[in-house]
N, C-alpha and C positions, 0 to 999 in steps of 0.2 A: 505493501499499499505506500502510495506517495505522503509525501508532506503535506501537499495540498490537500489529498483526499483523507487524511488524517485528521485537521485542521478543520475542514468541514462536516465531520460526523460529529467532533466534538460540541458544534456550535447548536447541534439537535437538544433541544429543551424536553425532556419528559414529565408526563405528568400522571401520577400513579394513586391509586387510593391506599391506605393502609392494608386492605386487604390482598390489592394485585402484588402490592411491594412484597408481603410475606408468602405469598406465593411463588413470585419470581427468585426468593432467597432461597426457599425450599427445593427450588428445581435447579440451583446454583448456576443460575444464569447472573449476569453482571448490566448494568446500566449500558457501560460501555458496547457488550453483546448487541443490546436493541439499538443503540444508537447506529452503530454500522449496519444492522440490517436493515432499520427505516431508513437511513440515509441510502442506501442500496435501492430501496423501491424507488422512495421518492425521486432520485436522480436517474434512473433507467426505464419506470413505469413496470417494472418486475414485481406487480401485487395483483391481487384478485379485488374488487370490490363486493361488497355484501348490501345488496340493494334493501331498502327498507330499513337496515340500520346505519347508515352511512358509514361504514367501516370497512378498513382494509385488511386483508390477510396476506403476510407475505413470508419469504422465506429466505435463509441465507443460502446462496448459489455456489459458493467459492470455497466454503471452509468447513471442518468438523469442529465442533458439533454442530450440526444442521440445526437450525435455531427457526423455529416460526413467532410471527408476532402478528397480535390482530390491537390494531391500533384506529385513531380518528385524529386527521389533522385539527387543530382548534389555532385561533388566533393566537393563545399563548402559548403552543408547543405542540406538542402528540399525546395525546391522552392513550396509553396503552393499557387494553381490557385484558389480556391475557398473554401470556407467551409459555412456551415449553421447547424442550429441544432433544435432540437423539444421535450416537454416536455410530447408529448403523451406516453400513456401506450396502449401498443394493448393486449387485454384479451379475 
């Protein structure tokens, strides 16, 4: 990852409820993991839109573990609704 990409993903502001924050911690995910995944989705368009919920679902495409994030862009940042990951490789 280039220094320009690092700086840009770190500017992603995450908004999480206490419940979501606890869930993410239990799943051993970090804010940086989520910032990278959301930054990638927003810059590449690699995301699914959940009509009716105004939410997006995306996943990391390049690195292990594979991390999924469900989020909504807001005026103040990105509200994270859920996130999970796995280390499986499909061959």
